[in-house]
C-alpha positions as protocol buffer text, in pm:
chain_id: "A"
residue {
  index: 1
  type: MET
  ca { x: 1679 y: 1543 z: 1253 }
}
residue {
  index: 2
  type: PHE
  ca { x: 1550 y: 1325 z: 971 }
}
residue {
  index: 3
  type: LYS
  ca { x: 1683 y: 1362 z: 619 }
}
residue {
  index: 4
  type: ALA
  ca { x: 1423 y: 1152 z: 437 }
}
residue {
  index: 5
  type: ILE
  ca { x: 1067 y: 1026 z: 471 }
}
residue {
  index: 6
  type: PHE
  ca { x: 957 y: 687 z: 339 }
}
residue {
  index: 7
  type: PHE
  ca { x: 585 y: 657 z: 267 }
}
residue {
  index: 8
  type: ASP
  ca { x: 375 y: 349 z: 218 }
}
residue {
  index: 9
  type: ILE
  ca { x: 126 y: 418 z: -62 }
}
residue {
  index: 10
  type: ASP
  ca { x: -202 y: 228 z: -22 }
}
residue {
  index: 11
  type: ASP
  ca { x: -422 y: 342 z: 266 }
}
residue {
  index: 12
  type: THR
  ca { x: -147 y: 588 z: 362 }
}
residue {
  index: 13
  type: LEU
  ca { x: -133 y: 829 z: 67 }
}
residue {
  index: 14
  type: LEU
  ca { x: -396 y: 680 z: -163 }
}
residue {
  index: 15
  type: ASN
  ca { x: -728 y: 546 z: -40 }
}
residue {
  index: 16
  type: PHE
  ca { x: -715 y: 182 z: -139 }
}
residue {
  index: 17
  type: SER
  ca { x: -1063 y: 98 z: -15 }
}
residue {
  index: 18
  type: VAL
  ca { x: -1214 y: 343 z: -263 }
}
residue {
  index: 19
  type: ALA
  ca { x: -979 y: 229 z: -540 }
}
residue {
  index: 20
  type: ASN
  ca { x: -1050 y: -139 z: -479 }
}
residue {
  index: 21
  type: ARG
  ca { x: -1430 y: -97 z: -486 }
}
residue {
  index: 22
  type: SER
  ca { x: -1423 y: 125 z: -795 }
}
residue {
  index: 23
  type: ALA
  ca { x: -1196 y: -112 z: -991 }
}
residue {
  index: 24
  type: PHE
  ca { x: -1414 y: -405 z: -883 }
}
residue {
  index: 25
  type: VAL
  ca { x: -1737 y: -242 z: -1005 }
}
residue {
  index: 26
  type: LYS
  ca { x: -1582 y: -130 z: -1335 }
}
residue {
  index: 27
  type: SER
  ca { x: -1437 y: -477 z: -1400 }
}
residue {
  index: 28
  type: PHE
  ca { x: -1767 y: -654 z: -1330 }
}
residue {
  index: 29
  type: GLY
  ca { x: -1933 y: -410 z: -1568 }
}
residue {
  index: 30
  type: ALA
  ca { x: -1677 y: -479 z: -1838 }
}
residue {
  index: 31
  type: PHE
  ca { x: -1768 y: -850 z: -1824 }
}
residue {
  index: 32
  type: ASP
  ca { x: -2144 y: -785 z: -1794 }
}
residue {
  index: 33
  type: LEU
  ca { x: -2147 y: -965 z: -1461 }
}
residue {
  index: 34
  type: GLN
  ca { x: -2410 y: -894 z: -1196 }
}
residue {
  index: 35
  type: HIS
  ca { x: -2289 y: -807 z: -849 }
}
residue {
  index: 36
  type: ASP
  ca { x: -2424 y: -679 z: -519 }
}
residue {
  index: 37
  type: ASP
  ca { x: -2295 y: -597 z: -172 }
}
residue {
  index: 38
  type: LEU
  ca { x: -2267 y: -964 z: -86 }
}
residue {
  index: 39
  type: THR
  ca { x: -2053 y: -1026 z: -395 }
}
residue {
  index: 40
  type: TYR
  ca { x: -1816 y: -750 z: -295 }
}
residue {
  index: 41
  type: SER
  ca { x: -1815 y: -862 z: 68 }
}
residue {
  index: 42
  type: THR
  ca { x: -1712 y: -1212 z: -44 }
}
residue {
  index: 43
  type: TYR
  ca { x: -1431 y: -1064 z: -252 }
}
residue {
  index: 44
  type: LYS
  ca { x: -1313 y: -847 z: 38 }
}
residue {
  index: 45
  type: GLN
  ca { x: -1300 y: -1147 z: 271 }
}
residue {
  index: 46
  type: ILE
  ca { x: -1099 y: -1354 z: 23 }
}
residue {
  index: 47
  type: ASN
  ca { x: -869 y: -1062 z: -53 }
}
residue {
  index: 48
  type: HIS
  ca { x: -812 y: -989 z: 316 }
}
residue {
  index: 49
  type: GLN
  ca { x: -728 y: -1351 z: 395 }
}
residue {
  index: 50
  type: LEU
  ca { x: -477 y: -1364 z: 111 }
}
residue {
  index: 51
  type: TRP
  ca { x: -308 y: -1040 z: 220 }
}
residue {
  index: 52
  type: GLU
  ca { x: -281 y: -1175 z: 575 }
}
residue {
  index: 53
  type: LYS
  ca { x: -98 y: -1477 z: 435 }
}
residue {
  index: 54
  type: GLN
  ca { x: 131 y: -1244 z: 242 }
}
residue {
  index: 55
  type: LYS
  ca { x: 217 y: -1046 z: 554 }
}
residue {
  index: 56
  type: ALA
  ca { x: 296 y: -1375 z: 729 }
}
residue {
  index: 57
  type: GLY
  ca { x: 536 y: -1466 z: 450 }
}
residue {
  index: 58
  type: GLN
  ca { x: 330 y: -1763 z: 333 }
}
residue {
  index: 59
  type: ILE
  ca { x: 257 y: -1629 z: -17 }
}
residue {
  index: 60
  type: THR
  ca { x: 375 y: -1342 z: -237 }
}
residue {
  index: 61
  type: VAL
  ca { x: 202 y: -1027 z: -359 }
}
residue {
  index: 62
  type: GLN
  ca { x: 178 y: -1184 z: -704 }
}
residue {
  index: 63
  type: ASP
  ca { x: 11 y: -1489 z: -548 }
}
residue {
  index: 64
  type: VAL
  ca { x: -253 y: -1258 z: -402 }
}
residue {
  index: 65
  type: ILE
  ca { x: -313 y: -1094 z: -739 }
}
residue {
  index: 66
  type: ASN
  ca { x: -328 y: -1429 z: -920 }
}
residue {
  index: 67
  type: SER
  ca { x: -550 y: -1608 z: -667 }
}
residue {
  index: 68
  type: ARG
  ca { x: -818 y: -1372 z: -543 }
}
residue {
  index: 69
  type: PHE
  ca { x: -1048 y: -1376 z: -843 }
}
residue {
  index: 70
  type: LYS
  ca { x: -993 y: -1744 z: -906 }
}
residue {
  index: 71
  type: GLU
  ca { x: -1115 y: -1810 z: -551 }
}
residue {
  index: 72
  type: LEU
  ca { x: -1397 y: -1559 z: -584 }
}
residue {
  index: 73
  type: PHE
  ca { x: -1543 y: -1709 z: -899 }
}
residue {
  index: 74
  type: LEU
  ca { x: -1515 y: -2057 z: -753 }
}
residue {
  index: 75
  type: ALA
  ca { x: -1710 y: -1937 z: -449 }
}
residue {
  index: 76
  type: LEU
  ca { x: -1971 y: -1769 z: -671 }
}
residue {
  index: 77
  type: LYS
  ca { x: -1986 y: -2069 z: -907 }
}
residue {
  index: 78
  type: ILE
  ca { x: -1916 y: -1843 z: -1206 }
}
residue {
  index: 79
  type: GLU
  ca { x: -1726 y: -1988 z: -1499 }
}
residue {
  index: 80
  type: ILE
  ca { x: -1503 y: -1716 z: -1640 }
}
residue {
  index: 81
  type: ASP
  ca { x: -1145 y: -1661 z: -1751 }
}
residue {
  index: 82
  type: HIS
  ca { x: -1024 y: -1533 z: -1415 }
}
residue {
  index: 83
  type: ASP
  ca { x: -682 y: -1440 z: -1554 }
}
residue {
  index: 84
  type: HIS
  ca { x: -848 y: -1211 z: -1808 }
}
residue {
  index: 85
  type: PHE
  ca { x: -1062 y: -1063 z: -1531 }
}
residue {
  index: 86
  type: ARG
  ca { x: -749 y: -1019 z: -1314 }
}
residue {
  index: 87
  type: ASP
  ca { x: -577 y: -822 z: -1589 }
}
residue {
  index: 88
  type: THR
  ca { x: -884 y: -607 z: -1644 }
}
residue {
  index: 89
  type: PHE
  ca { x: -908 y: -537 z: -1273 }
}
residue {
  index: 90
  type: GLN
  ca { x: -538 y: -449 z: -1247 }
}
residue {
  index: 91
  type: GLY
  ca { x: -575 y: -212 z: -1542 }
}
residue {
  index: 92
  type: ASN
  ca { x: -870 y: -41 z: -1377 }
}
residue {
  index: 93
  type: LEU
  ca { x: -691 y: -29 z: -1043 }
}
residue {
  index: 94
  type: ALA
  ca { x: -392 y: 148 z: -1203 }
}
residue {
  index: 95
  type: ARG
  ca { x: -620 y: 437 z: -1288 }
}
residue {
  index: 96
  type: GLU
  ca { x: -761 y: 481 z: -937 }
}
residue {
  index: 97
  type: HIS
  ca { x: -595 y: 761 z: -741 }
}
residue {
  index: 98
  type: THR
  ca { x: -825 y: 893 z: -468 }
}
residue {
  index: 99
  type: LEU
  ca { x: -608 y: 1065 z: -208 }
}
residue {
  index: 100
  type: GLU
  ca { x: -621 y: 1010 z: 163 }
}
residue {
  index: 101
  type: ASP
  ca { x: -747 y: 1322 z: 339 }
}
residue {
  index: 102
  type: GLY
  ca { x: -459 y: 1567 z: 376 }
}
residue {
  index: 103
  type: ALA
  ca { x: -216 y: 1366 z: 163 }
}
residue {
  index: 104
  type: ALA
  ca { x: -152 y: 1634 z: -101 }
}
residue {
  index: 105
  type: GLU
  ca { x: -90 y: 1901 z: 160 }
}
residue {
  index: 106
  type: ALA
  ca { x: 139 y: 1676 z: 364 }
}
residue {
  index: 107
  type: ILE
  ca { x: 349 y: 1579 z: 64 }
}
residue {
  index: 108
  type: GLU
  ca { x: 375 y: 1940 z: -52 }
}
residue {
  index: 109
  type: TYR
  ca { x: 490 y: 2049 z: 294 }
}
residue {
  index: 110
  type: LEU
  ca { x: 735 y: 1764 z: 355 }
}
residue {
  index: 111
  type: SER
  ca { x: 890 y: 1777 z: 8 }
}
residue {
  index: 112
  type: GLN
  ca { x: 1026 y: 2121 z: 90 }
}
residue {
  index: 113
  type: LYS
  ca { x: 1215 y: 1986 z: 392 }
}
residue {
  index: 114
  type: TYR
  ca { x: 1303 y: 1622 z: 318 }
}
residue {
  index: 115
  type: LYS
  ca { x: 1376 y: 1375 z: 44 }
}
residue {
  index: 116
  type: LEU
  ca { x: 1065 y: 1166 z: -11 }
}
residue {
  index: 117
  type: PHE
  ca { x: 1055 y: 799 z: -110 }
}
residue {
  index: 118
  type: ALA
  ca { x: 762 y: 561 z: -162 }
}
residue {
  index: 119
  type: ALA
  ca { x: 783 y: 200 z: -41 }
}
residue {
  index: 120
  type: SER
  ca { x: 499 y: -32 z: -140 }
}
residue {
  index: 121
  type: ASN
  ca { x: 398 y: -394 z: -178 }
}
residue {
  index: 122
  type: SER
  ca { x: 261 y: -384 z: -531 }
}
residue {
  index: 123
  type: ILE
  ca { x: 351 y: -349 z: -898 }
}
residue {
  index: 124
  type: LEU
  ca { x: 589 y: -64 z: -986 }
}
residue {
  index: 125
  type: HIS
  ca { x: 426 y: 59 z: -1308 }
}
residue {
  index: 126
  type: GLN
  ca { x: 85 y: 53 z: -1140 }
}
residue {
  index: 127
  type: GLN
  ca { x: 191 y: 253 z: -835 }
}
residue {
  index: 128
  type: LYS
  ca { x: 391 y: 498 z: -1043 }
}
residue {
  index: 129
  type: LYS
  ca { x: 88 y: 566 z: -1263 }
}
residue {
  index: 130
  type: ARG
  ca { x: -143 y: 614 z: -966 }
}
residue {
  index: 131
  type: LEU
  ca { x: 94 y: 858 z: -795 }
}
residue {
  index: 132
  type: GLN
  ca { x: 129 y: 1045 z: -1124 }
}
residue {
  index: 133
  type: LEU
  ca { x: -249 y: 1073 z: -1168 }
}
residue {
  index: 134
  type: ALA
  ca { x: -278 y: 1192 z: -808 }
}
residue {
  index: 135
  type: GLY
  ca { x: -20 y: 1464 z: -873 }
}
residue {
  index: 136
  type: LEU
  ca { x: 224 y: 1331 z: -613 }
}
residue {
  index: 137
  type: LEU
  ca { x: 490 y: 1164 z: -828 }
}
residue {
  index: 138
  type: PRO
  ca { x: 709 y: 1474 z: -892 }
}
residue {
  index: 139
  type: HIS
  ca { x: 769 y: 1508 z: -518 }
}
residue {
  index: 140
  type: PHE
  ca { x: 935 y: 1165 z: -484 }
}
residue {
  index: 141
  type: THR
  ca { x: 1305 y: 1100 z: -524 }
}
residue {
  index: 142
  type: ASP
  ca { x: 1247 y: 729 z: -590 }
}
residue {
  index: 143
  type: LEU
  ca { x: 987 y: 454 z: -567 }
}
residue {
  index: 144
  type: TYR
  ca { x: 1062 y: 119 z: -407 }
}
residue {
  index: 145
  type: VAL
  ca { x: 793 y: -132 z: -504 }
}
residue {
  index: 146
  type: SER
  ca { x: 812 y: -500 z: -416 }
}
residue {
  index: 147
  type: ASP
  ca { x: 793 y: -651 z: -766 }
}
residue {
  index: 148
  type: GLU
  ca { x: 1098 y: -446 z: -869 }
}
residue {
  index: 149
  type: VAL
  ca { x: 1281 y: -454 z: -534 }
}
residue {
  index: 150
  type: GLY
  ca { x: 1263 y: -833 z: -525 }
}
residue {
  index: 151
  type: TYR
  ca { x: 1141 y: -856 z: -165 }
}
residue {
  index: 152
  type: GLU
  ca { x: 815 y: -769 z: 9 }
}
residue {
  index: 153
  type: LYS
  ca { x: 731 y: -593 z: 335 }
}
residue {
  index: 154
  type: PRO
  ca { x: 766 y: -699 z: 615 }
}
residue {
  index: 155
  type: ASP
  ca { x: 1074 y: -892 z: 497 }
}
residue {
  index: 156
  type: GLN
  ca { x: 1375 y: -711 z: 639 }
}
residue {
  index: 157
  type: ARG
  ca { x: 1548 y: -748 z: 303 }
}
residue {
  index: 158
  type: PHE
  ca { x: 1291 y: -514 z: 150 }
}
residue {
  index: 159
  type: PHE
  ca { x: 1384 y: -239 z: 395 }
}
residue {
  index: 160
  type: GLN
  ca { x: 1756 y: -312 z: 372 }
}
residue {
  index: 161
  type: THR
  ca { x: 1740 y: -283 z: -6 }
}
residue {
  index: 162
  type: CYS
  ca { x: 1556 y: 48 z: 23 }
}
residue {
  index: 163
  type: LEU
  ca { x: 1819 y: 177 z: 264 }
}
residue {
  index: 164
  type: ALA
  ca { x: 2103 y: 73 z: 34 }
}
residue {
  index: 165
  type: ARG
  ca { x: 1943 y: 230 z: -273 }
}
residue {
  index: 166
  type: SER
  ca { x: 1861 y: 556 z: -96 }
}
residue {
  index: 167
  type: ASN
  ca { x: 2212 y: 578 z: 51 }
}
residue {
  index: 168
  type: ILE
  ca { x: 2065 y: 728 z: 366 }
}
residue {
  index: 169
  type: ALA
  ca { x: 2132 y: 597 z: 717 }
}
residue {
  index: 170
  type: LYS
  ca { x: 1841 y: 425 z: 890 }
}
residue {
  index: 171
  type: GLU
  ca { x: 1843 y: 669 z: 1182 }
}
residue {
  index: 172
  type: ASP
  ca { x: 1795 y: 958 z: 936 }
}
residue {
  index: 173
  type: ILE
  ca { x: 1473 y: 808 z: 792 }
}
residue {
  index: 174
  type: LEU
  ca { x: 1115 y: 811 z: 917 }
}
residue {
  index: 175
  type: PHE
  ca { x: 896 y: 533 z: 775 }
}
residue {
  index: 176
  type: ILE
  ca { x: 525 y: 620 z: 758 }
}
residue {
  index: 177
  type: GLY
  ca { x: 261 y: 353 z: 696 }
}
residue {
  index: 178
  type: ASP
  ca { x: -81 y: 228 z: 798 }
}
residue {
  index: 179
  type: SER
  ca { x: -6 y: -144 z: 843 }
}
residue {
  index: 180
  type: LEU
  ca { x: 134 y: -258 z: 1176 }
}
residue {
  index: 181
  type: GLU
  ca { x: 243 y: -588 z: 1025 }
}
residue {
  index: 182
  type: ALA
  ca { x: 389 y: -482 z: 691 }
}
residue {
  index: 183
  type: ASP
  ca { x: 509 y: -127 z: 756 }
}
residue {
  index: 184
  type: ILE
  ca { x: 574 y: -65 z: 1123 }
}
residue {
  index: 185
  type: LYS
  ca { x: 690 y: -410 z: 1233 }
}
residue {
  index: 186
  type: GLY
  ca { x: 910 y: -447 z: 923 }
}
residue {
  index: 187
  type: ALA
  ca { x: 1073 y: -105 z: 955 }
}
residue {
  index: 188
  type: ALA
  ca { x: 1121 y: -137 z: 1331 }
}
residue {
  index: 189
  type: ALA
  ca { x: 1296 y: -472 z: 1283 }
}
residue {
  index: 190
  type: CYS
  ca { x: 1555 y: -281 z: 1081 }
}
residue {
  index: 191
  type: GLN
  ca { x: 1577 y: -11 z: 1350 }
}
residue {
  index: 192
  type: ILE
  ca { x: 1418 y: 251 z: 1126 }
}
residue {
  index: 193
  type: PRO
  ca { x: 1212 y: 512 z: 1316 }
}
residue {
  index: 194
  type: THR
  ca { x: 841 y: 469 z: 1244 }
}
residue {
  index: 195
  type: CYS
  ca { x: 521 y: 669 z: 1221 }
}
residue {
  index: 196
  type: TRP
  ca { x: 196 y: 472 z: 1233 }
}
residue {
  index: 197
  type: TYR
  ca { x: -82 y: 635 z: 1032 }
}
residue {
  index: 198
  type: ASN
  ca { x: -380 y: 514 z: 1233 }
}
residue {
  index: 199
  type: PRO
  ca { x: -696 y: 707 z: 1133 }
}
residue {
  index: 200
  type: LYS
  ca { x: -926 y: 435 z: 1269 }
}
residue {
  index: 201
  type: GLN
  ca { x: -753 y: 441 z: 1609 }
}
residue {
  index: 202
  type: LEU
  ca { x: -678 y: 70 z: 1602 }
}
residue {
  index: 203
  type: GLU
  ca { x: -509 y: -107 z: 1890 }
}
residue {
  index: 204
  type: ASN
  ca { x: -133 y: -162 z: 1876 }
}
residue {
  index: 205
  type: LYS
  ca { x: -197 y: -535 z: 1909 }
}
residue {
  index: 206
  type: HIS
  ca { x: 167 y: -629 z: 1858 }
}
residue {
  index: 207
  type: LYS
  ca { x: 278 y: -387 z: 2132 }
}
residue {
  index: 208
  type: LEU
  ca { x: 535 y: -242 z: 1895 }
}
residue {
  index: 209
  type: ASP
  ca { x: 761 y: 42 z: 2000 }
}
residue {
  index: 210
  type: ILE
  ca { x: 642 y: 311 z: 1759 }
}
residue {
  index: 211
  type: THR
  ca { x: 819 y: 647 z: 1732 }
}
residue {
  index: 212
  type: TYR
  ca { x: 504 y: 845 z: 1640 }
}
residue {
  index: 213
  type: THR
  ca { x: 136 y: 768 z: 1591 }
}
residue {
  index: 214
  type: ILE
  ca { x: -91 y: 1001 z: 1395 }
}
residue {
  index: 215
  type: GLN
  ca { x: -462 y: 994 z: 1312 }
}
residue {
  index: 216
  type: HIS
  ca { x: -449 y: 1249 z: 1029 }
}
residue {
  index: 217
  type: LEU
  ca { x: -177 y: 1327 z: 777 }
}
residue {
  index: 218
  type: SER
  ca { x: -195 y: 1694 z: 878 }
}
residue {
  index: 219
  type: ASP
  ca { x: -45 y: 1585 z: 1211 }
}
residue {
  index: 220
  type: LEU
  ca { x: 287 y: 1535 z: 1032 }
}
residue {
  index: 221
  type: ALA
  ca { x: 339 y: 1912 z: 1025 }
}
residue {
  index: 222
  type: LYS
  ca { x: 334 y: 1907 z: 1405 }
}
residue {
  index: 223
  type: ILE
  ca { x: 614 y: 1651 z: 1440 }
}
residue {
  index: 224
  type: LEU
  ca { x: 828 y: 1721 z: 1132 }
}
């Protein structure tokens, strides 16, 4: 019987694809920059490649944040203060809080039975604000976010720090996340039971031993 549930945030509780696109459009508008689908597709490709490097331990989350618009504007041959654009984008992103389908109901249900914790690769104040705007923050006992924890998923030290701070044994925790590499592989390496949120029915390409796999957050009520 689990005592606590650890949730990833982006693309698990909050829809990051929607948030990313909205913050992108608002930021381009703030700088009076023209953009189209190809512009956003270029950004997505750069962003994805950087996050893959982060998951492989080659760069940090902050490196991703600092580099993606610098690389984008180089590719687009646009001369602009990319650091200023980065800060504008991050500010817009902090206000995006579209929920994954069923997230509010799942959190409401689980908070009555378990202690809930959030565990995310991001910036603490940003994630805290987004969860607050989404109405989820009051349900969480604590938030563990990489810039404040000092380590990043899938680094085992991230999960070990979360375990120590929660003061809950690993076998009494279920870790729920959408990323095989960052969430499931990292938690499993620390022998924490896992639940893969897999709405797109992706292949378990790493052949990981996963405790549960769900396609919709409402499925959590069936297993917990």
